[in-house]
C-alpha positions in Angstrom: -0.9 -20.3 26.2 -4.8 -21.3 26.8 -4.3 -24.8 27.5 -1.7 -23.8 30.2 -4.4 -21.6 31.7 -6.8 -24.0 31.9 -4.3 -26.5 33.9 -3.4 -28.7 31.2 0.8 -29.4 30.8 2.0 -28.6 27.4 4.7 -29.0 25.3 5.6 -27.6 22.0 7.9 -29.4 18.7 9.1 -26.9 16.8 12.1 -26.9 14.3 15.4 -25.1 15.1 15.7 -21.4 14.6 11.9 -21.3 13.8 10.2 -20.3 17.3 7.2 -18.6 16.9 6.5 -20.2 13.3 6.1 -18.9 10.0 4.2 -15.8 10.6 7.1 -14.9 12.8 10.0 -16.3 10.5 8.8 -15.9 7.1 4.9 -14.7 6.8 3.5 -11.8 8.5 6.0 -10.3 10.3 8.9 -9.6 8.2 6.5 -8.8 5.1 4.7 -6.5 7.0 7.7 -4.9 8.4 9.3 -4.7 4.8 6.1 -2.9 3.9 6.4 -0.7 6.7 9.8 0.7 5.8 9.1 0.9 1.9 5.9 3.0 2.9 8.2 5.4 4.9 10.5 5.3 2.0 7.2 6.3 -0.5 6.5 9.3 2.4 9.7 10.5 2.0 10.4 10.6 -1.8 6.7 12.4 -2.4 5.9 14.5 0.7 7.0 18.0 -0.2 8.3 19.0 2.9 11.0 16.5 2.6 12.4 18.0 -1.0 13.3 20.6 1.3 16.1 18.4 3.1 17.1 17.0 -0.5 16.2 15.0 -3.6 14.3 11.2 -3.7 16.4 8.6 -2.3 17.0 5.2 -4.2 17.4 2.4 -1.0 18.1 -0.9 -2.1 15.9 -3.9 -1.4 18.5 -5.6 0.8 19.1 -2.3 2.9 15.1 -2.4 3.6 15.2 -5.9 4.1 17.4 -5.4 6.8 15.8 -2.9 8.6 12.5 -4.8 8.1 14.2 -8.0 10.0 15.2 -6.4 12.8 11.6 -7.3 14.5 11.8 -10.7 14.0 13.9 -11.3 17.0 11.6 -9.4 19.5 8.6 -11.7 18.3 11.2 -14.7 19.3 12.1 -13.2 22.6 8.1 -12.4 23.0 7.2 -16.3 22.3 10.3 -18.0 24.1 9.4 -15.5 27.6 6.2 -16.5 27.4 6.7 -20.2 26.8 9.3 -19.9 29.8 7.1 -17.9 32.5 4.3 -20.7 31.7 6.5 -23.4 32.2 5.9 -24.6 28.5 8.8 -27.0 27.3 10.0 -26.2 23.8 11.3 -29.6 22.1 13.5 -29.0 18.7 13.6 -31.0 16.0 10.8 -32.3 13.6 7.9 -34.4 15.0 6.2 -37.5 13.5 3.7 -39.4 14.5 4.4 -43.3 16.1 0.8 -43.8 17.3 -1.9 -41.4 18.0 -0.9 -40.6 21.3 2.8 -40.5 20.9 5.4 -38.6 18.5 9.3 -39.0 17.6 11.2 -36.1 17.7 14.1 -36.2 15.2 16.6 -33.5 16.2 19.4 -32.3 13.1 22.8 -33.4 13.4 22.6 -36.5 14.5 21.0 -35.6 18.1 19.1 -38.3 20.3 15.4 -38.8 19.1 13.0 -38.2 21.9 9.5 -39.6 22.1 6.9 -37.7 23.7 3.1 -39.0 24.6 0.2 -36.9 25.5 -3.3 -37.4 25.5 -4.1 -34.7 22.6 -1.9 -33.4 20.0 -2.5 -29.9 18.2 -1.4 -30.1 14.7 -0.3 -26.5 13.8 2.7 -27.0 11.1 1.1 -24.2 8.9 2.1 -24.0 5.2 4.8 -23.4 2.5 4.4 -21.7 -0.7 3.1 -24.0 -3.3 5.6 -25.0 -5.9 5.0 -26.7 -9.3 7.7 -29.3 -10.6 8.3 -27.6 -13.8 9.6 -24.1 -12.3 13.3 -24.0 -11.0 13.3 -22.6 -7.6 16.3 -23.5 -7.3 17.8 -20.7 -9.8 19.0 -17.4 -8.4 16.3 -15.4 -10.3 13.5 -17.1 -9.2 11.6 -17.3 -5.7 8.7 -17.7 -4.0 7.3 -16.0 -0.7 9.6 -17.3 1.4 12.9 -17.2 -0.4 12.0 -13.7 -2.0 13.0 -12.7 2.2 16.5 -13.6 1.4 17.0 -12.1 -2.1 20.4 -10.0 -2.0 20.0 -7.5 -4.8 17.4 -5.2 -6.3 16.0 -6.0 -9.8 14.8 -3.4 -12.1 11.9 -5.5 -13.2 9.8 -8.5 -11.8 7.1 -11.1 -12.5 4.6 -11.6 -9.7 2.8 -14.8 -11.1 -0.7 -15.3 -8.6 -2.4 -12.2 -7.7 -4.0 -13.5 -4.5 -3.3 -11.5 -1.0 0.2 -12.5 -1.0 1.2 -11.4 -4.8 -1.0 -8.2 -4.5 1.0 -7.2 -1.1 4.4 -7.7 -2.6 3.1 -6.1 -6.0 2.6 -2.8 -4.1 5.5 -3.4 -2.2 8.2 -3.8 -5.5 6.4 -1.1 -7.1 7.3 1.3 -4.2 10.5 0.6 -4.5 10.6 1.7 -8.0 10.6 -2.0 -9.6 8.8 -2.4 -12.9 6.0 -5.2 -11.8 4.1 -7.4 -14.1 1.3 -9.0 -12.0 -0.4 -12.0 -13.3 -3.7 -13.0 -12.5 -5.4 -16.3 -13.7 -8.8 -14.9 -12.3 -10.8 -12.0 -13.9 -10.8 -9.4 -11.1 -8.1 -9.0 -8.1 -8.8 -10.8 -4.8 -12.8 -11.5 -5.9 -13.7 -12.1 -2.2 -13.6 -8.4 -1.6 -16.5 -6.0 -2.1 -16.1 -5.5 -5.8 -15.5 -1.5 -5.4 -12.8 -2.1 -3.3 -11.0 -4.4 -5.8 -11.3 -2.3 -8.5 -9.8 0.4 -5.9 -7.1 -1.7 -5.6 -6.4 -2.6 -8.8 -6.5 1.2 -10.1 -4.1 2.2 -7.3 -1.4 -0.6 -8.6 -2.0 0.0 -12.0 -1.5 4.4 -10.7 2.1 2.8 -9.0 3.2 1.3 -12.3 2.1 -2.4 -11.8 0.7 -3.6 -15.0 -2.1 -6.2 -14.3 -2.7 -9.1 -16.7 -5.8 -10.7 -16.1 -6.8 -14.2 -17.2 -3.5 -15.3 -17.8 -1.7 -18.7 -17.1 2.0 -19.8 -17.6 2.8 -22.4 -19.6 6.9 -22.7 -19.1 9.5 -20.4 -17.6 13.0 -20.1 -18.6 15.4 -18.5 -16.5 19.3 -17.7 -17.2 22.2 -15.6 -15.8 20.5 -12.3 -17.2 16.6 -12.9 -17.0 13.8 -14.9 -16.4 11.3 -15.6 -19.2 7.4 -16.7 -18.7 5.3 -18.0 -21.6 1.6 -17.7 -20.9 -0.7 -19.7 -22.5 -2.1 -16.9 -24.1 1.0 -16.6 -26.4 2.9 -13.7 -24.4 6.4 -13.7 -23.6 7.2 -11.9 -20.6 10.9 -11.1 -19.3 12.0 -9.9 -16.4 15.1 -10.0 -13.8 13.4 -12.2 -11.2 10.1 -14.1 -11.0 8.2 -14.1 -7.9 6.0 -17.4 -7.4 2.8 -16.7 -5.2 0.5 -19.2 -6.7 -0.9 -20.9 -3.6 0.2 -22.6 -0.7 0.8 -26.5 0.6 0.1 -27.6 4.2 2.9 -28.5 6.0 1.8 -32.1 6.5 3.8 -34.4 4.2 6.4 -35.4 6.9 4.3 -36.1 9.9 3.5 -39.7 8.8 -0.3 -39.1 9.3 -0.7 -42.7 7.4 0.3 -44.1 10.9 -2.6 -43.0 12.7 -5.2 -43.2 9.7 -5.3 -39.5 9.0 -5.0 -38.3 5.4 -4.6 -34.8 4.0 -6.2 -33.4 1.0 -4.0 -32.7 -2.4 -3.0 -29.4 -0.7 -1.7 -31.0 2.4 -5.2 -29.7 4.6 -6.9 -31.3 7.0 -10.5 -31.4 7.8 -11.6 -30.9 11.4 -14.7 -30.5 13.4 -16.4 -27.1 14.6 -14.2 -27.9 18.1 -10.9 -28.5 15.2 -10.7 -31.8 15.8 -9.7 -34.4 13.0 -11.1 -37.7 12.2 -8.8 -39.2 14.4 -10.0 -38.7 17.9 -7.5 -36.8 20.1 -5.7 -35.2 16.9 -6.6 -31.7 16.2 -5.5 -29.2 13.7 -5.9 -25.3 13.6 -4.0 -22.7 11.4 -3.2 -22.6 7.9 -3.3 -26.5 7.8 -6.9 -26.5 7.8 -7.0 -23.9 5.0 -9.7 -21.0 5.0 -9.1 -18.4 6.1 -5.6 -18.5 6.5 -4.9 -15.5 8.8 -2.5 -15.5 11.5 -5.4 -13.5 13.4 -8.0 -16.5 13.0 -5.5 -18.9 13.6 -4.4 -17.2 17.1 -8.2 -17.7 18.0 -8.4 -21.2 16.4 -5.8 -22.5 18.8 -7.5 -20.7 21.9 -10.9 -22.3 21.1 -9.5 -25.5 20.1 -7.6 -25.6 23.5 -10.6 -24.9 25.4 -12.6 -27.8 23.5 -10.0 -30.0 24.8 -10.0 -28.7 28.4 -13.7 -29.1 28.3 -14.8 -25.5 27.9 -16.9 -24.0 25.5 -15.5 -23.4 21.7 -16.2 -20.3 19.7 -15.7 -21.6 16.1 -13.5 -18.7 14.1 -16.2 -18.2 11.5 -16.2 -14.4 10.7 -12.8 -12.9 11.5 -12.1 -9.7 9.6 -9.7 -9.5 6.5 -6.5 -7.5 6.5 -4.5 -7.0 3.5 -1.6 -5.3 3.4 -0.9 -3.7 -0.1 -0.5 0.3 -0.3 -2.8 1.4 0.5 -4.2 -1.4 3.0 -7.8 -3.1 2.9 -10.0 -4.8 5.2 -13.1 -5.9 5.5 -15.7 -7.9 7.7 -19.3 -9.2 6.6 -21.1 -9.4 3.3 -20.3 -7.8 0.2 -22.7 -6.0 -2.5 -22.5 -8.7 -4.9 -23.3 -11.1 -2.0 -26.4 -9.1 -0.5 -27.5 -8.6 -4.3 -27.6 -12.0 -5.0 -29.3 -12.7 -1.7 -32.0 -10.7 -2.4 -31.6 -8.5 0.7 -32.9 -4.8 0.9 -29.7 -2.6 1.8 -28.2 0.6 1.5 -24.4 1.7 1.5 -23.0 4.6 3.4 -19.3 6.0 2.0 -16.8 8.2 3.9 -13.8 9.4 1.7 -10.6 9.9 3.3 -10.0 13.1 1.0 -12.9 14.4 3.0 -11.4 13.8 6.6 -9.4 16.3 8.6 -6.9 13.7 10.0 -6.5 12.2 6.4 -5.5 15.6 5.3 -3.6 16.3 7.7 -1.4 13.6 7.7 -1.3 13.0 3.7 -2.7 9.7 3.7 -6.0 10.7 2.1 -6.4 8.1 -0.6 -9.3 5.7 0.2 -12.4 5.4 1.5 -15.0 3.7 4.4 -17.9 1.6 3.2 -21.0 0.8 5.4 -23.7 -1.8 4.2 -26.8 -2.1 5.9 -30.4 -3.1 6.2 -32.8 -0.4 4.9 -35.7 -1.6 7.1 -33.8 -2.3 10.1 -30.3 -0.4 9.7 -28.3 -3.4 11.0 -25.1 -3.3 9.7 -24.3 -5.8 7.2 -20.8 -5.3 6.2 -17.8 -2.8 6.5 -15.2 -2.6 3.6 -12.3 -0.1 3.9 -9.5 0.7 1.6 -6.9 3.5 2.7 -4.3 4.2 5.7 -4.8 2.3 8.8 -7.6 0.2 7.0 -7.0 -3.2 9.6 -7.3 -0.9 12.5 -10.6 1.0 11.6 -12.3 -2.3 11.1 -12.5 -3.0 14.3 -14.9 -0.4 14.9 -17.3 -1.9 12.8 -16.6 -5.4 13.9 -17.3 -4.4 17.1 -21.0 -2.8 16.4 -21.7 -5.7 14.5 -20.8 -8.5 17.2 -23.6 -6.8 19.5 -27.0 -8.3 19.9 -30.4 -7.2 18.6 -31.0 -3.3 18.1 -27.5 -2.9 19.4 -25.9 -3.5 15.7 -27.2 -0.2 14.3 -25.7 2.4 12.1 -27.2 4.7 14.2 -24.9 4.0 17.0 -22.1 6.0 14.8 -24.7 9.3 14.5 -25.3 8.8 18.5 -22.2 9.3 19.8 -19.1 11.6 19.7 -15.8 10.6 17.9 -12.7 12.5 18.9 -12.1 15.0 15.9 -9.6 14.8 13.8 -9.3 10.8 13.8 -9.6 8.5 11.0 -12.4 6.7 13.2 -14.2 9.8 12.5 -15.1 8.3 8.8 -17.9 6.1 10.5 -19.7 9.0 11.6 -19.5 10.4 8.1 -20.3 7.2 6.1 -23.3 6.8 8.5 -24.7 10.1 8.0 -24.0 9.7 4.3 -25.9 6.3 4.3 -28.5 7.3 6.6 -29.6 10.1 4.0 -29.7 7.8 1.2 -32.4 5.9 3.1 -34.0 8.9 4.1 -34.0 7.2 7.8 -33.8 10.6 9.6 
């Protein structure tokens, strides 16, 4: 869309039935819709008001999934409508490079191949779950983060191997449905890129929800039969469950693009290196999104696409280097900026302001009083260095902190939150409480 608005002629190549990409069909949209549905079930089963209606309800996974999938056609329709309005032609099929300025589009079922020539080509092919060769993903009890969205039964127990963002999200989703979950983490803590206090809170609430979290474990082998799946760990443990969800890493979708024809090579995870303008080593070939690796967020990918198109059109480019993190566990997590560990290691004099949702009127009203907002700021200048949130609407709340942090000079100050009035009662009011807490601790009134 950015390229079209800049006056460029644009065409898109996409696989059949995949308009909108993995985000709409296999990643962000279906998994977050699934999470929302599970959240409503938990709400019904735990709120005292609904006990006047009847007993807690058990909802099978396929029914929840069917409800969540109703969002996907709406996303596809949005994309198709935008392309049509802006006269962007969509070519259906798989594209492979013929030269650096020419691709061949192969259609399914023996269709006629097309050839498209362009001055600039953007690779935005996304990623897929990493699959080790010694795990049988053809077995009906073994899933990855794509195929789990087709599961047509409800397991009583599940092994989730890989405790990254996707693994933690699905652990909270399935535990919310009453599934006994073993979450296998190869590292010492969950999501180590988060602030330690937030990571600890996530670990506590997963365990509180019935998830067994196993740190510093690696698989040795996987066996599956008609009744169960057994994972043998290198530590000697054996874990048996009804199903296995493999969520240990992703691979860039570059292996079918014929990159060697244009002198371009992806790394061992199928990812491409790009410049600050998102241009690869081959002039005129660009790449954005999951295919270039970190941060591998839908939000960042959108901005990378816009920036890339602006650069092609000869306009200024803003590299996406500080996107907020949104993790849709139950409760959700969002953060931006530095963590306490990073500031301590850098020897930056900082203070912490906290607001616990249990003390916030809006959270008490809604019943979603688990969580906290945490602001890290410099003691001497009061500059906000990081904002970390755990709890209801965290991914929405974070943007207030992001907006203040992006202000130049003295505009980035924790005092903004005590000098301005917030609606009451709101979740955003937690910023004011956290700021007051932090300024009191820093004795800066």
